[in-house]
PDB file as gemmi writes it, atoms N, CA and C in Angstrom:
CRYST1    1.000    1.000    1.000  90.00  90.00  90.00 P 1                      
ATOM      1  N   MET A   1     -24.764-177.718  73.236  1.00  0.00           N  
ATOM      2  CA  MET A   1     -25.718-176.988  72.246  1.00  0.00           C  
ATOM      3  C   MET A   1     -25.264-175.481  71.987  1.00  0.00           C  
ATOM      4  N   ASP A   2     -25.341-175.287  71.119  1.00  0.00           N  
ATOM      5  CA  ASP A   2     -24.953-173.745  71.038  1.00  0.00           C  
ATOM      6  C   ASP A   2     -26.290-173.281  70.166  1.00  0.00           C  
ATOM      7  N   LYS A   3     -27.237-173.795  69.901  1.00  0.00           N  
ATOM      8  CA  LYS A   3     -28.467-173.255  69.032  1.00  0.00           C  
ATOM      9  C   LYS A   3     -29.552-173.400  70.045  1.00  0.00           C  
ATOM     10  N   ARG A   4     -30.376-172.422  69.866  1.00  0.00           N  
ATOM     11  CA  ARG A   4     -31.635-172.456  70.967  1.00  0.00           C  
ATOM     12  C   ARG A   4     -32.593-172.043  70.158  1.00  0.00           C  
ATOM     13  N   VAL A   5     -34.039-172.530  70.277  1.00  0.00           N  
ATOM     14  CA  VAL A   5     -35.203-171.795  69.645  1.00  0.00           C  
ATOM     15  C   VAL A   5     -36.099-171.324  70.714  1.00  0.00           C  
ATOM     16  N   LYS A   6     -37.124-170.700  70.526  1.00  0.00           N  
ATOM     17  CA  LYS A   6     -37.910-170.182  71.699  1.00  0.00           C  
ATOM     18  C   LYS A   6     -39.168-170.077  70.827  1.00  0.00           C  
ATOM     19  N   PHE A   7     -40.382-170.583  71.825  1.00  0.00           N  
ATOM     20  CA  PHE A   7     -41.554-170.740  71.023  1.00  0.00           C  
ATOM     21  C   PHE A   7     -42.580-170.697  72.209  1.00  0.00           C  
ATOM     22  N   ASP A   8     -43.920-170.656  71.762  1.00  0.00           N  
ATOM     23  CA  ASP A   8     -45.213-170.671  72.618  1.00  0.00           C  
ATOM     24  C   ASP A   8     -45.709-172.121  72.130  1.00  0.00           C  
ATOM     25  N   PHE A   9     -46.559-172.759  73.313  1.00  0.00           N  
ATOM     26  CA  PHE A   9     -47.093-173.923  72.876  1.00  0.00           C  
ATOM     27  C   PHE A   9     -48.527-173.971  73.694  1.00  0.00           C  
ATOM     28  N   GLU A  10     -49.296-174.744  73.227  1.00  0.00           N  
ATOM     29  CA  GLU A  10     -50.550-175.136  74.042  1.00  0.00           C  
ATOM     30  C   GLU A  10     -50.899-176.439  74.016  1.00  0.00           C  
ATOM     31  N   ILE A  11     -51.053-177.318  74.843  1.00  0.00           N  
ATOM     32  CA  ILE A  11     -51.727-178.678  74.768  1.00  0.00           C  
ATOM     33  C   ILE A  11     -52.930-178.681  75.442  1.00  0.00           C  
ATOM     34  N   GLU A  12     -53.955-179.418  74.659  1.00  0.00           N  
ATOM     35  CA  GLU A  12     -55.412-179.851  75.245  1.00  0.00           C  
ATOM     36  C   GLU A  12     -55.142-181.165  75.749  1.00  0.00           C  
ATOM     37  N   PHE A  13     -55.735-181.744  76.805  1.00  0.00           N  
ATOM     38  CA  PHE A  13     -55.779-182.814  77.157  1.00  0.00           C  
ATOM     39  C   PHE A  13     -57.434-183.468  76.949  1.00  0.00           C  
ATOM     40  N   THR A  14     -57.469-184.552  76.989  1.00  0.00           N  
ATOM     41  CA  THR A  14     -58.721-185.140  76.696  1.00  0.00           C  
ATOM     42  C   THR A  14     -59.759-185.053  77.345  1.00  0.00           C  
ATOM     43  N   ASN A  15     -59.378-184.866  78.753  1.00  0.00           N  
ATOM     44  CA  ASN A  15     -60.229-184.837  79.913  1.00  0.00           C  
ATOM     45  C   ASN A  15     -60.836-183.186  79.967  1.00  0.00           C  
ATOM     46  N   GLY A  16     -60.385-182.346  79.246  1.00  0.00           N  
ATOM     47  CA  GLY A  16     -60.777-180.988  79.230  1.00  0.00           C  
ATOM     48  C   GLY A  16     -59.854-180.139  79.663  1.00  0.00           C  
ATOM     49  N   GLY A  17     -58.772-180.558  80.482  1.00  0.00           N  
ATOM     50  CA  GLY A  17     -57.877-179.656  80.979  1.00  0.00           C  
ATOM     51  C   GLY A  17     -56.791-179.297  79.664  1.00  0.00           C  
ATOM     52  N   GLY A  18     -55.913-178.513  80.124  1.00  0.00           N  
ATOM     53  CA  GLY A  18     -54.660-178.093  79.138  1.00  0.00           C  
ATOM     54  C   GLY A  18     -53.626-177.410  79.834  1.00  0.00           C  
ATOM     55  N   ILE A  19     -52.719-177.186  78.992  1.00  0.00           N  
ATOM     56  CA  ILE A  19     -51.318-176.471  79.597  1.00  0.00           C  
ATOM     57  C   ILE A  19     -51.002-175.469  78.481  1.00  0.00           C  
ATOM     58  N   GLN A  20     -50.263-174.437  78.725  1.00  0.00           N  
ATOM     59  CA  GLN A  20     -49.412-173.646  77.949  1.00  0.00           C  
ATOM     60  C   GLN A  20     -48.301-173.068  78.258  1.00  0.00           C  
ATOM     61  N   GLY A  21     -47.298-172.994  77.409  1.00  0.00           N  
ATOM     62  CA  GLY A  21     -46.096-172.541  77.575  1.00  0.00           C  
ATOM     63  C   GLY A  21     -45.766-171.384  76.789  1.00  0.00           C  
ATOM     64  N   GLN A  22     -45.076-170.426  77.510  1.00  0.00           N  
ATOM     65  CA  GLN A  22     -44.998-168.973  76.619  1.00  0.00           C  
ATOM     66  C   GLN A  22     -43.302-168.969  76.700  1.00  0.00           C  
ATOM     67  N   ASP A  23     -42.561-168.609  75.541  1.00  0.00           N  
ATOM     68  CA  ASP A  23     -41.354-168.145  75.757  1.00  0.00           C  
ATOM     69  C   ASP A  23     -40.421-169.380  76.089  1.00  0.00           C  
ATOM     70  N   PHE A  24     -40.666-170.628  75.748  1.00  0.00           N  
ATOM     71  CA  PHE A  24     -40.251-172.052  76.142  1.00  0.00           C  
ATOM     72  C   PHE A  24     -38.811-171.779  75.233  1.00  0.00           C  
ATOM     73  N   ARG A  25     -37.771-172.281  76.018  1.00  0.00           N  
ATOM     74  CA  ARG A  25     -36.642-172.254  75.160  1.00  0.00           C  
ATOM     75  C   ARG A  25     -35.992-173.771  75.064  1.00  0.00           C  
ATOM     76  N   LEU A  26     -35.729-174.280  74.104  1.00  0.00           N  
ATOM     77  CA  LEU A  26     -35.103-175.596  73.698  1.00  0.00           C  
ATOM     78  C   LEU A  26     -33.884-175.547  72.885  1.00  0.00           C  
ATOM     79  N   ASP A  27     -32.815-176.236  73.465  1.00  0.00           N  
ATOM     80  CA  ASP A  27     -31.533-176.413  72.783  1.00  0.00           C  
ATOM     81  C   ASP A  27     -31.603-177.309  71.745  1.00  0.00           C  
ATOM     82  N   ILE A  28     -31.202-177.066  70.624  1.00  0.00           N  
ATOM     83  CA  ILE A  28     -31.084-177.812  69.395  1.00  0.00           C  
ATOM     84  C   ILE A  28     -29.822-178.047  68.947  1.00  0.00           C  
ATOM     85  N   GLU A  29     -29.480-179.372  68.111  1.00  0.00           N  
ATOM     86  CA  GLU A  29     -28.279-179.509  67.462  1.00  0.00           C  
ATOM     87  C   GLU A  29     -28.073-178.724  66.031  1.00  0.00           C  
ATOM     88  N   ALA A  30     -29.266-178.729  65.265  1.00  0.00           N  
ATOM     89  CA  ALA A  30     -28.868-177.983  63.982  1.00  0.00           C  
ATOM     90  C   ALA A  30     -29.173-176.563  63.834  1.00  0.00           C  
ATOM     91  N   ASP A  31     -29.219-176.063  62.642  1.00  0.00           N  
ATOM     92  CA  ASP A  31     -29.624-174.720  62.438  1.00  0.00           C  
ATOM     93  C   ASP A  31     -31.136-174.344  62.606  1.00  0.00           C  
ATOM     94  N   SER A  32     -31.859-175.376  62.493  1.00  0.00           N  
ATOM     95  CA  SER A  32     -33.305-175.230  62.406  1.00  0.00           C  
ATOM     96  C   SER A  32     -33.830-176.541  62.809  1.00  0.00           C  
ATOM     97  N   ILE A  33     -35.109-176.594  63.272  1.00  0.00           N  
ATOM     98  CA  ILE A  33     -36.035-177.539  63.559  1.00  0.00           C  
ATOM     99  C   ILE A  33     -37.344-177.719  63.045  1.00  0.00           C  
ATOM    100  N   SER A  34     -37.852-178.804  62.493  1.00  0.00           N  
ATOM    101  CA  SER A  34     -39.060-178.835  61.809  1.00  0.00           C  
ATOM    102  C   SER A  34     -40.263-178.736  62.890  1.00  0.00           C  
ATOM    103  N   GLU A  35     -41.410-178.461  62.324  1.00  0.00           N  
ATOM    104  CA  GLU A  35     -42.678-178.171  63.242  1.00  0.00           C  
ATOM    105  C   GLU A  35     -43.023-179.362  63.868  1.00  0.00           C  
ATOM    106  N   LYS A  36     -42.895-180.456  63.239  1.00  0.00           N  
ATOM    107  CA  LYS A  36     -43.220-182.020  63.589  1.00  0.00           C  
ATOM    108  C   LYS A  36     -42.227-182.052  64.842  1.00  0.00           C  
ATOM    109  N   LYS A  37     -40.897-182.213  64.592  1.00  0.00           N  
ATOM    110  CA  LYS A  37     -40.003-182.543  65.684  1.00  0.00           C  
ATOM    111  C   LYS A  37     -40.168-181.453  66.984  1.00  0.00           C  
ATOM    112  N   LEU A  38     -40.286-180.186  66.522  1.00  0.00           N  
ATOM    113  CA  LEU A  38     -40.834-179.395  67.896  1.00  0.00           C  
ATOM    114  C   LEU A  38     -42.134-179.642  68.450  1.00  0.00           C  
ATOM    115  N   ALA A  39     -43.100-180.244  67.753  1.00  0.00           N  
ATOM    116  CA  ALA A  39     -44.381-180.589  68.580  1.00  0.00           C  
ATOM    117  C   ALA A  39     -43.875-181.919  69.258  1.00  0.00           C  
ATOM    118  N   ASP A  40     -43.104-182.696  68.887  1.00  0.00           N  
ATOM    119  CA  ASP A  40     -42.554-183.952  69.555  1.00  0.00           C  
ATOM    120  C   ASP A  40     -42.103-183.596  70.728  1.00  0.00           C  
ATOM    121  N   TYR A  41     -41.229-182.639  70.820  1.00  0.00           N  
ATOM    122  CA  TYR A  41     -40.270-182.242  72.265  1.00  0.00           C  
ATOM    123  C   TYR A  41     -41.586-181.581  73.037  1.00  0.00           C  
ATOM    124  N   SER A  42     -42.499-181.022  72.471  1.00  0.00           N  
ATOM    125  CA  SER A  42     -43.520-180.151  73.599  1.00  0.00           C  
ATOM    126  C   SER A  42     -44.369-181.173  73.835  1.00  0.00           C  
ATOM    127  N   GLY A  43     -44.543-182.191  73.245  1.00  0.00           N  
ATOM    128  CA  GLY A  43     -45.500-183.251  73.870  1.00  0.00           C  
ATOM    129  C   GLY A  43     -46.928-182.961  73.271  1.00  0.00           C  
ATOM    130  N   SER A  44     -47.062-182.205  72.070  1.00  0.00           N  
ATOM    131  CA  SER A  44     -48.259-182.330  71.452  1.00  0.00           C  
ATOM    132  C   SER A  44     -48.359-183.432  70.548  1.00  0.00           C  
TER     133      SER A  44                                                      
END                                                                             
């Protein structure tokens, strides 16, 4: 993979907990990625 995106994310759990990721890096195949597909990768 020679493409990489960098993003922040926050996931809230139904039990009241949560997790955040900052400057998370993800290798992708295309020149861009949709917000939906990015959300699928991050687990939200």
